[in-house]
Structure formats: C-alpha cells, structure tokens
SELUM-815406 format. One record per residue (C-alpha): x, y, z; residue in three letters. Coordinates in steps of 0.02 Angstrom, whole numbers, padded with zeros to 5 digits, always signed. Last residue first. Layout:
<recs>
XYZALA/...
</recs>
This chain:
<recs>
+08359+07040+19479ARG/+08196+06945+19489ALA/+08047+07036+19554ARG/+07953+06948+19694LEU/+07772+06955+19735GLY/+07673+06867+19882VAL/+07484+06865+19886ALA/+07360+06809+20015THR/+07171+06837+20012VAL/+07086+06711+20135ASP/+06908+06666+20084ASP/+06740+06737+20088ALA/+06785+06938+20102GLN/+06630+07034+20081ALA/+06715+07206+20050GLY/+06634+07247+19896PHE/+06705+07084+19827GLN/+06799+07182+19690TYR/+06848+07314+19811ALA/+06936+07189+19927HIS/+07024+07097+19772ILE/+07071+07270+19709ALA/+07152+07305+19877SER/+07242+07142+19886THR/+07321+07166+19714VAL/+07362+07350+19745ASP/+07448+07300+19910THR/+07557+07169+19800VAL/+07593+07297+19664LEU/+07649+07426+19784LYS/+07770+07310+19868ALA/+07825+07250+19709ILE/+07881+07428+19660PRO/+07785+07485+19507ASP/+07867+07445+19327HIS/+07748+07296+19297ARG/+07589+07384+19341GLN/+07490+07344+19186ALA/+07564+07179+19170ARG/+07522+07133+19353ILE/+07345+07194+19332MET/+07320+07105+19167ASP/+07377+06952+19248ILE/+07256+06971+19385LEU/+07124+06999+19272ARG/+07157+06853+19160ASP/+07184+06732+19318ASP/+07006+06769+19392GLY/+06911+06889+19492PHE/+06771+06767+19505GLN/+06596+06812+19441GLU/+06462+06772+19575ASP/+06359+06911+19522ARG/+06394+07020+19690TYR/+06584+06992+19658ASN/+06681+06835+19683ALA/+06861+06802+19743ALA/+06916+06638+19659GLU/+07076+06702+19595ILE/+07132+06796+19754VAL/+07054+06666+19875GLY/+07147+06529+19785ASP/+07300+06590+19876SER/+07421+06694+19771CYS/+07614+06681+19709ILE/+07658+06825+19605MET/+07827+06801+19508LEU/+07887+06970+19414ILE/+08034+06968+19288ASP/+08145+07117+19293GLY/+08306+07016+19276PRO/+08262+06844+19196ALA/+08176+06705+19298LEU/+08221+06517+19276GLN/+08091+06393+19327MET/
</recs>
C-alpha cells in the first residue's frame, strides 16, 4: 500500500470495531471511518485519543475487549 502525503492509516484491534453499546450495537467500521474523516486535520495523537475515548463512551465504560489504536499520517 502506498500512502500519499497527508493520508491517515489507522490500525485498530477488533475491540474498537466490535465495541458494543447497551443495545448490543457495534461501534463498527462506518462510525470509525466517519470519525477519522471528520478529524482528518487534527494531530494524530488527538485523533487516536479521541477514538479510544469515543469507544469507552460508546460502551458506557463497560469495556469487554482490548481497545488498541495506532494512527499514522504520511508525510
């Protein structure tokens, strides 16, 4: 895979995508992609922190799996 300058690569554990709320609805790929797109100009460290915070909030603090996210921005 080649990344162009400014592209973002986000690598996440399944605990990010499969994080479920009280209705057993998963956070999902689409929600994660929308979040990355909305914050694409933010610093990567902030984006990663915001993603993990969003997961914890989505689960109302009831974490069932690991939540790991690594973000990179190509230069």
